[in-house]
Backbone as a printed PyTorch tensor [residue, N CA C, xyz], in Angstrom:
tensor([[[  0.8000,  16.0910, -14.0820],
         [  0.1750,  15.9920, -13.0740],
         [ -1.2100,  17.2860, -12.3780]],

        [[ -2.0060,  16.2180, -11.4160],
         [ -2.9330,  16.9660, -11.0150],
         [ -2.7940,  18.0690, -10.4300]],

        [[ -4.5570,  18.3670, -10.2620],
         [ -4.1190,  20.4460,  -9.4450],
         [ -4.1170,  19.9490,  -7.7970]],

        [[ -4.6270,  18.9250,  -7.3860],
         [ -5.0990,  18.5460,  -6.0430],
         [ -2.8620,  17.8550,  -5.8480]],

        [[ -2.4990,  17.4150,  -6.6040],
         [ -1.1440,  16.4070,  -6.0120],
         [ -0.0390,  18.2910,  -6.3190]],

        [[ -0.4070,  19.4770,  -7.3720],
         [  0.0390,  20.7020,  -7.5960],
         [ -0.1160,  21.3040,  -6.1290]],

        [[ -0.7870,  21.3310,  -6.3300],
         [ -1.6400,  22.7920,  -5.2470],
         [ -0.1890,  21.1850,  -3.6370]],

        [[ -0.7030,  20.5540,  -3.6360],
         [  0.0240,  19.4660,  -2.3300],
         [  2.1980,  19.9500,  -2.7010]],

        [[  2.0290,  19.3160,  -3.3080],
         [  3.7770,  20.4590,  -3.5160],
         [  4.3190,  21.6180,  -3.6170]],

        [[  3.2530,  23.0120,  -4.0760],
         [  3.0860,  24.1480,  -3.7260],
         [  3.3730,  24.5490,  -2.2440]],

        [[  2.8820,  24.0790,  -1.5680],
         [  2.2980,  23.8850,   0.0460],
         [  4.0570,  23.6880,   1.5940]],

        [[  3.7470,  21.9490,   0.3570],
         [  5.1470,  21.4030,   0.7820],
         [  6.2950,  22.3990,   0.5210]],

        [[  6.4830,  23.1800,  -1.3010],
         [  6.9160,  24.1210,  -1.4090],
         [  7.8920,  25.2780,   0.0180]],

        [[  6.9920,  26.0570,   0.7200],
         [  7.0770,  26.1090,   1.7030],
         [  7.3700,  26.0330,   3.4370]],

        [[  8.0970,  24.3940,   2.8830],
         [  7.8750,  24.1200,   4.2860],
         [  9.7840,  24.0200,   4.8300]],

        [[ 10.5000,  24.0760,   5.5870],
         [ 12.0490,  23.9520,   5.5220],
         [ 12.6740,  22.9630,   4.7210]],

        [[ 13.4650,  22.7920,   4.3370],
         [ 14.1810,  21.5890,   3.0780],
         [ 14.2780,  20.3070,   4.4210]],

        [[ 14.5790,  20.4300,   5.0730],
         [ 14.9480,  19.0740,   6.6570],
         [ 13.2180,  18.0930,   5.9290]],

        [[ 12.0980,  18.7850,   6.3470],
         [ 10.3920,  19.2520,   5.7720],
         [ 10.4260,  18.5820,   5.1760]],

        [[ 11.2110,  18.9810,   3.8400],
         [ 10.8340,  18.8250,   2.5180],
         [ 10.9560,  17.2820,   2.4920]],

        [[ 12.8460,  17.2700,   2.3380],
         [ 12.9330,  16.1410,   2.4070],
         [ 11.7820,  14.5670,   2.9620]],

        [[ 12.4930,  14.3450,   4.2540],
         [ 11.4060,  13.9520,   4.9070],
         [  9.9010,  13.6470,   3.7180]],

        [[  9.1470,  14.6200,   3.5090],
         [  8.3110,  15.1720,   2.7340],
         [  8.3090,  13.5870,   1.6410]],

        [[  8.9660,  13.8910,   1.3040],
         [  9.4520,  12.5160,  -0.6290],
         [ 10.2170,  11.6330,  -0.0800]],

        [[ 10.8080,  11.4940,   1.3030],
         [ 11.1520,  10.0780,   1.2670],
         [  9.8950,   9.4910,   1.8320]],

        [[  8.7900,  10.6370,   2.2850],
         [  7.3500,   8.9800,   2.5560],
         [  6.9090,   9.3980,   0.9010]],

        [[  7.1890,  10.3660,   0.2870],
         [  5.9380,   9.7570,  -0.8440],
         [  6.7380,   8.6100,  -2.2140]],

        [[  8.2250,   9.0190,  -1.8460],
         [  8.1280,   8.3940,  -2.4700],
         [  8.1230,   7.0250,  -1.9140]],

        [[  9.0290,   5.9830,  -1.1020],
         [  7.4000,   5.0600,   0.1090],
         [  6.9410,   4.1440,  -0.1440]],

        [[  5.6830,   5.5540,  -0.5170],
         [  4.2360,   5.6340,  -0.2960],
         [  3.9610,   5.0690,  -1.4870]],

        [[  4.8280,   5.3390,  -2.9800],
         [  4.2080,   5.4410,  -4.1810],
         [  4.9670,   3.8640,  -4.9240]],

        [[  6.2070,   3.2010,  -3.5700],
         [  6.3140,   2.4410,  -4.2880],
         [  5.9360,   1.6970,  -3.5440]],

        [[  5.4540,   0.8760,  -2.3060],
         [  4.3240,  -0.0480,  -1.8760],
         [  3.1120,   0.1500,  -2.5880]],

        [[  2.7530,   1.5080,  -3.3680],
         [  1.6870,   1.1740,  -4.8180],
         [  2.0670,   0.1380,  -5.7080]],

        [[  3.4400,   0.5990,  -5.4780],
         [  3.1160,  -0.1640,  -6.5490],
         [  3.3990,  -1.1570,  -6.3700]],

        [[  4.1810,  -2.3350,  -5.9140],
         [  3.9670,  -3.1370,  -5.0130],
         [  3.2690,  -3.8650,  -4.3710]],

        [[  2.3310,  -3.8100,  -4.1070],
         [  0.3390,  -3.6410,  -3.5700],
         [  0.1340,  -4.2410,  -5.1410]],

        [[  0.3950,  -3.0260,  -6.4680],
         [ -0.7660,  -3.2250,  -7.2540],
         [ -0.3230,  -4.7440,  -8.1740]],

        [[  1.2060,  -4.9540,  -7.8270],
         [  1.5500,  -5.6570,  -8.9880],
         [  1.3340,  -8.0700,  -8.2250]],

        [[  1.4850,  -7.5990,  -7.2290],
         [  0.6090,  -8.6540,  -6.0630],
         [ -0.2370,  -8.6560,  -6.7800]],

        [[ -1.7440,  -8.0470,  -6.0800],
         [ -2.8820,  -7.8730,  -7.0560],
         [ -2.6860,  -8.7370,  -8.5230]],

        [[ -1.6160,  -7.5050,  -9.1600],
         [ -1.8360,  -8.3360, -10.8250],
         [ -1.6790, -10.0340, -10.5190]],

        [[ -0.9090, -10.1600, -10.0450],
         [ -0.0930, -11.1380,  -9.4510],
         [ -1.4780, -12.7310,  -8.9010]],

        [[ -2.0150, -12.2300,  -8.5790],
         [ -3.4980, -12.8410,  -7.6840],
         [ -4.7030, -13.0810,  -9.1080]],

        [[ -4.3310, -12.6650, -10.0350],
         [ -5.4170, -12.0180, -10.4520],
         [ -5.2010, -13.6290, -11.6620]],

        [[ -3.6700, -13.5030, -12.1030],
         [ -3.0950, -13.9920, -13.0280],
         [ -3.3850, -15.8360, -12.4170]],

        [[ -2.9770, -15.3750, -11.3550],
         [ -2.7750, -17.1900, -10.4420],
         [ -4.7030, -17.6520, -10.5860]],

        [[ -5.3360, -16.8540, -10.7700],
         [ -7.2480, -16.9320,  -9.9020],
         [ -7.1350, -17.2600, -11.5350]],

        [[ -7.0040, -16.8520, -12.4390],
         [ -7.7380, -16.9780, -13.9460],
         [ -6.9040, -18.5050, -14.5210]],

        [[ -5.5530, -18.5960, -13.6180],
         [ -4.3420, -20.0760, -14.2090],
         [ -5.3870, -21.2010, -13.3590]],

        [[ -5.9790, -20.3650, -12.1180],
         [ -6.8530, -21.8070, -11.5870],
         [ -5.5580, -22.0690, -10.6340]],

        [[ -5.0660, -21.3080, -10.4460],
         [ -4.0530, -22.0570,  -9.5420],
         [ -4.7350, -21.0650,  -7.5090]],

        [[ -5.8180, -20.4240,  -8.1250],
         [ -6.0170, -19.7570,  -6.4910],
         [ -6.4720, -21.1610,  -6.0030]],

        [[ -7.1510, -20.8570,  -4.3450],
         [ -7.1650, -22.1060,  -3.3170],
         [ -8.4390, -20.8980,  -3.0970]],

        [[ -9.9790, -22.7580,  -3.2750],
         [-10.7330, -21.9430,  -2.1120],
         [-10.3880, -21.1260,  -0.3820]],

        [[-10.7960, -20.6040,   0.2190],
         [-10.5080, -19.6180,   1.1510],
         [-11.5910, -19.1080,   1.7540]],

        [[-12.2930, -20.3540,   2.9450],
         [-13.2490, -19.4790,   4.1740],
         [-13.5710, -18.5070,   4.9080]],

        [[-14.4530, -17.9490,   4.6940],
         [-14.7990, -16.6220,   6.0140],
         [-13.2750, -16.1980,   7.0410]],

        [[-13.6870, -18.2220,   7.8440],
         [-13.2040, -17.9300,   9.0580],
         [-11.1910, -18.5570,   8.6910]],

        [[-10.8460, -18.9090,   7.5800],
         [ -9.0710, -18.9070,   7.3170],
         [ -9.4770, -17.8990,   7.0210]],

        [[ -9.3150, -17.2070,   6.8180],
         [ -9.5590, -15.5670,   6.2840],
         [ -9.3820, -14.6550,   7.6110]],

        [[-10.3380, -14.7840,   8.4850],
         [ -9.8720, -13.6810,   9.8080],
         [ -9.2750, -14.5520,  10.4350]],

        [[ -8.9290, -16.0030,  10.0580],
         [ -7.6650, -16.6640,  11.5470],
         [ -6.1320, -16.0750,  10.7160]],

        [[ -6.0680, -15.9890,   9.7950],
         [ -5.2620, -15.9360,   9.4200],
         [ -4.0520, -14.0070,   9.2060]],

        [[ -5.2400, -12.9750,   9.3750],
         [ -5.7560, -11.8160,   9.2990],
         [ -4.8410, -12.1970,  10.9460]],

        [[ -5.7850, -12.3460,  11.5240],
         [ -5.0560, -12.0560,  13.1960],
         [ -4.2020, -12.5760,  13.2840]],

        [[ -3.9340, -13.5830,  12.2880],
         [ -2.5690, -14.4370,  13.2850],
         [ -1.3880, -13.5740,  12.7640]],

        [[ -1.3240, -12.5300,  11.2590],
         [ -0.5490, -11.2550,  11.1590],
         [ -0.2740, -10.1890,  11.7460]],

        [[ -1.5920,  -9.6060,  12.1780],
         [ -2.3320,  -8.4350,  12.1660],
         [ -1.9700,  -8.3220,  14.0670]],

        [[ -2.5630,  -9.0640,  14.7450],
         [ -3.0540,  -8.9410,  15.7420],
         [ -1.9170,  -8.9900,  16.7740]],

        [[ -1.8010,  -7.7590,  17.9140],
         [ -1.1950,  -7.0680,  19.0970],
         [ -0.4810,  -7.8850,  19.7770]],

        [[ -0.0180,  -8.7960,  19.9730],
         [  0.2810,  -9.7760,  21.7160],
         [ -0.8910, -10.3210,  21.9990]],

        [[ -2.1740, -10.4490,  21.2150],
         [ -3.9550, -10.8060,  21.5040],
         [ -4.2090, -12.8230,  20.8120]],

        [[ -5.1620, -13.5340,  20.9690],
         [ -4.4140, -14.4250,  20.0160],
         [ -6.3050, -14.7970,  19.7440]]])
């Protein structure tokens, strides 16, 4: 464990147990999301290395990003 993580845990230990549990759940969720992202990146790299990747233009990338993340905007 790093010094920073140990320091963070030391501070969390000072909080009420219900808050500690919430922080613990959030941390576990973040680690799971990080692992999932890393797995997706690794899969994308394998696909690209195998020649399965398709070229993507900047316009297409922006359009897809907006489609996924825009909140009520087009």
